[in-house]
N, C-alpha and C positions, 0 to 999 in steps of 0.2 A: 790438493789443496795450497795457496799463498797467503800469509800473510796478507789480512786487505791492511794494514800500514803501507805495506811493501810497494801494495798496488796505487796507493790512491792520485799517487802524484800521474802516474801514467794513463788514468781513467777521464783521471783532470783533463788534463791534457787535451782529450776528444767534446770532453764532455762542458768542460769551459767555451769550445770553439761551440755548440753549439746543438752538438750530441745526444740525444737525449740516448742513458744510459737504462737497460732491460737487465731486468734481473730476476723475471719470472720465466716460465713457459709460455704459463696464456701471453700475457707481455707480448713476449714476439710474435707468435702464433696468430696475436688483435691485428699486431703492424705489419709483416709481413700475407698476413694472407689476406690482406688487404684485398678487395675486387676495382678497386680504380685508386689508378698513385702511380708510383717511384718513393722505392725506398735505398736508400746507398747504409747498406751495414760493416758495420767493420767487427770481426775477430779479432779485439784486442792482444795480450798478452808482452808478457816479461820477456824474451829475447829479444834480442840488440836489430835484429832487424827492421821490428815491429817502430820501434826509439827513429830508424835511423834513420829508414824507408817507406813504411806502412801508416805508420800516422802523421809523418808532414804532409803528404800524400795523397792522403784526403782527403785533408783539411786542405790545400792548392787547389785540388778538385772543384772545390767546391764555392769560388771563386770563378769559373767559369761562366756563360752565357747564361748555359743549358746546365740549369742542378735537378736534384730529382726536389721530389716534397717533400723528402720523410730521409736526417741521414740518424740513424740508430747506431746502438754497440753491444758486444757483451762482450764480456772479460774471460778469454779459459783459464781457467784454474781460480776460478773466485765463481761466476755465477756463473754453479755448475749444472743448474735444473735449465738456466736461458739458452749456456752453447750447447745443451744435446738440442734443446729443443730447434735452433739457431740450425745447427749440425745434418741433422732429422730435413729437412728446408730446403737444405746446401746440396744431398747426393741428384746425381750419384755422385758426386767429384766426395774423397773420404777426410775423414780429421784433417785439418791443418790451421794453425793461429801463427802468427799470423792471416788471416786472410779476408778478403773486401770482395762484399759480390752485391748483384746488384738487383733486387728483384722489381717488376712492373706486373700491378693487378693480380697481384699475390700470387707472380712466374718466374719463378729464375733466367733471369735471361742471360746476365755478366758473371763470370766468377775471377777473381784474380788470388787462386793459393799461393801461399806462403814460398815455393822454386820459383814463383814469377815475380815475387819479393825478393828475395833475396840475388845480391849480386846487383839490381839494379839499381840506376837509382831514383829517391823521389820526385824528381820533375819530368822521368820515364815513365812510373805509374801512374800518378798520374794525367798524363796527356793520355792514357790507354784507357784512366775511371771517363775524362772527355770526350773521348770522342765514343765512348760509349752512355755517356748522360748525349750525346750528339744524335744517337740511335734509336736512344729509351727515352727520352725525357722536352721532349722537342712540345710546346705548344701545339695541340689537333687546332689546326682552323679549319672554318667548313669555309665550305664553294660556293 
C-alpha cells in the first residue's frame, strides 16, 4: 500500500478530468457489471509509465467523437478492495498496473495491459482506445 498523500496528485490527474474514482468492490461491481452501456476503466498506478503514457492517453481518448458512457478509475496499491474486484472482472488477463479496460453491457471487450503501455506514446495508446471506442461505443441507430 502506498501513502495516500503520495498518490493524491496522480489520482486527481484523472478525477479532475472527469473520471469517477471507485474505492470499494461494491462500487466497481455496480459500475462494471452494468447490463447496459460502456465504461472505460483505468487501473492507475505510481509507475512512471502511468504518468508518461497511460493517464495522458486515457484523457486524450475521451476527446474522440465516440466515447464510453462512463470513465472510472481505481488506484493500485491504494484502493485494494476496488482493484481486486476490477482485476477479477478483467480475467483472464493477469493483474497489471497501469492497465486500461473497456466494458460494454457488463462484459470486458478491450484490454490494454502494462506491456502494451510501456514504450508506447500516449498518442499511440489513445489511438488504440479510440479504435475500440469506434467499435463498441457508437450510438445504435434504428433502421
